[in-house]
N, C-alpha and C positions, 0 to 999 in steps of 0.2 A: 085320059089314061093316063097319061103323062099329068095333066090334074093331081089324082088323085096320086101319084108317085109324090109331086111337089108337095100335095095338101099330107103328104104323110110323112117327108123328110121335115117341114114344117115344126108335126107335133112333136114327132122326138128328138130337136131339135132344142124345141121349147121345154120337153124332156129333161131334157140335159143339165137347162138349163137354172134349170127347178135344184135338180140332185146338187149342183155346184154350189148355190145360195145356202141349197139346207148343211149341209159339208162345212162352207167359209163363212156363219155368221158373223151378221157386221151393223153397226148400228152407226149409228152420226157423231155418238162421243167414243166414241171405240177408237183405243190405238195397240197399235201390233211396233213391241218392241224389238228394236234390230239389236244384234247379236255384235255384240266388241270384242273382237280379243286383243287377250290381253297378254305383258311378257310373261307373265306368270304360270300362262299356256301352254306355255313351253319348258316350262322348266321342269328343270326333275323334280318325282314323286319328296322324294325325302334325301336330305347330305349326301347320304351311303347309298345313295340309288342315280347311278349315269342315265338309266330310259327314261326318256322321254312319255309325257303322258296324249296320250289319244284321245284328248277331251271332243269332245257331241256338246252340244246346246240344243237344247225345244225352242219351238217360238211359242210365243207368248201375246195373246190381247186382253185387252181389261178395256174398263168403263174406272171414268174414278168414281170409289167410293158413293155409295146412298143410304141414306137411313130410311129406316123399320124398326117399329115402333108394336113389341109384339107381347100378348099375356105368357112369360115364363114360367114352367108345377116345378113354386120349389124359390122363387125369385121375385115376381110380379110382375108389371109389366112395367117391362124393360124400351129403352131407342138403344139399338144396336146397329154400329155399323157393319154393309161387307160389299164387299169384292166381286165380280163378276168378271170373270176369266173365262178364256179359249185355249190351248194348249194343246200341241202337234207334231208329229215327231219328222224333220226334213231326213234324216240320215234316211238316204236311199238301200239299204241291205240292212238295218240291223234293228230289231225295235226296244225301244227305250220305258222304263217305266219312270213315274216321278210322281216321288215321295215328297208333293210340300211340304216346306214350313213356312206359315206367310208371318212373321213380326210385324204389330204401327208398335212408332217408338217416336213419339212428338217429343217437340222443340220442346220438351220440362225434360223430356229426358226420362216421362213415363214409357215404361211396356208396356201393350198390354198382348198378347198370345192366342190365338186364331184355335176357337172350339169349335166342336161338332156339337150344335143346338139344336132338332131333328124337329124343336115345335119355331123355329126360328125358320129349318130354310123350306119348312114346308108353307111357308107365310107367304117365304123370295119365291119359291115355286109360283107362288099364284100372281104375284105381281109379273115377274121377270118372264115364267114361261105354264101361262096357261094350260095350253095342252098338251102341256108335256114332252116337243120334239124335243128341245134341246137334253133333256133328261138331267138336268142338273148335279151334278157330287160336288158332296164335302172334300173337305181337305186325305178320309178314310178310306171312301168306294174310289176316290176315284185313281187309285194307285193299286184298285185289285184288276186289273190285265194291264202289260204292258202299250202304250203306245207304237200300233205299227210302220213300217217304212213306208216313207211315199214313193213310190216308183219315177220317174224324172217323167215320164208321161202321162203322171194319175194324180189329182186333186188331192188334197190335204187329207186328210180325218178329221176335224175337229173337233176337243171332245173338254164339254162346259162345267166351270167346278163352282165354289163359290166360299169365300174365306171372309169366317165373321166374326165381331168385335164383338163383345156385352162391356159395358163403365168404360167406355172412354171420355175421358173427362169433357165440361162441355164448352170449356176456355179454351182449350184446341182450337188452333191461333195455323201453326205450324207443324207438320208430320211429316215421319218417308217409311214409308212400307216395302221391307226386308221380303224376298221370295228367296227359297233358298230348295236348292232340288232341280232344276231345269238346268239341270248339268254337272256332270260326274269329274268337273274341273277340282283342284284340291292343290293346295302345297306343305308342307309341314316345316316349322323354322327350328333353328337348334337347339328350341326351350324343348321340342319335340311338341308343340301348337300346329295344330292342326288349321289349314282357315281353306273357306270352299266358295268353288265363284258365283257371287248373292249377286242377283238381282235387286236395283235399289232403284224408288219411283219414291218424288219427294211432290208435296202438297200441298196447298194454304187452305185459309177458308177466309172466307170472310165474312164480316160481322160479331154475334158477342152468345154469350150464354143463353142470351134470351131469344135467337134465330136458329130452332138448328132442323133446318135448310137442307137440302142435298145440292144447291143448286147456285150452292153458297163453297164448292167443293171444285176447285182447282188440281189440275196435273201442271206439272211447272216444271220445264223440259229440262235439256235429255235426259231420257232413263239414262242411268250408270251401273257400270257390273264392276262390280269390287271383289275383292278375297280378302272374307269377312274371317275374326275367330271363331269357334267352336269351343263346347267346353269338353271336346274328344282328348283325348292325348291320338298321341302316336301309335296306331300298334293294338287299337281297344277299341276303333268303329263302333256305327252305332249299334242301340238294345234289337234282339233279335229275337220273333217270336217262333213255337213253333212248327213254323214251319221256313223255317233260316231266312222270312223273310224279313226286315228291318220294322224291329212293329211300329203300329201305327199309333200314333199318341188317344187319347181317356177322352170318352167322348161326353159332354155337357162338365165338366174339368171348371172350374171358379177361373174369373179373367186371376192377368197373371200384372200386376201394377209392381214399379220400383221406381222409388228415385235413388240416384247421386249421395255421393255417396262426398261427404264434408272434407276425407280427408285428401 
C-alpha cells in the first residue's frame, strides 16, 4: 500500500512537471527579457496631469530571428524573416491584452512592418510546432483574449506568437526589432508627441547576401527599454474597431520600406 501511494505521488509529480514545462516553453537559444524601470514610468501622463502612471509590463521571451522560404499567393517564392516569441502577464490581479506592433529597422534605416501572412504562418507552424501544442498566434489573433493574471502560487501561462517580415534586404547585417504593446507606459511632451514604452532588441548578422542562414544572426545584449515616439497625438488614441477595441492590422499588407531623408 505504501508503494502504491508512493508510485501515485511520483506519477502526479511527473504530470505536474510536464504541465509546468508546457506552460513555460523554452529552447536552448531562447532569451527572456528583463523589465527595466525607466524614469518616465513614474512621470506624469501629460505636463498638465499631476497623477503618476500605473505602469505594467508583460513578460517576454524570444528566439533570434529565423528565415523561411515560402510560396506566397500573389508574391511568388519569398524569403521571409520571423521572430518566434512567448508572452505572459505577471500581474497578480489584472488581465492585460497584448496588442503587438513589431518593427524591424536596419542599420541603413530601412523599416519593415510585421505582416499577417497565413501561408507563411502555416509553414512556420509545420517547423516550430508540428503537433499544434503551442498554438502559434499572429499579431492579430494574439490580442483576441486578454492574458490572465499570474497568482503568486501559480505557474505563468505563456502564449506563443510570431512576427513575420517579407522583403528584408539580403545585405542587412545590423538591425533592431522594436516591440510595442508590452507595456501601457507612455509620456507626452510639450508638442503633444506621444512616446510609448517600447522594447528594443539589437542583432547582427554575419556573412553577406550569398549566405542567407538564420544561424548567422546573433542577439546583441542587453535588451533596451525606451520611450519611442509614435505617430499619435495626445488625445487622439489608436484607431478603434466596431467593438471599441484598438483596430487590428490588416492581413497580407505589402511590406513597408523607407529610407532616411537627406534633408
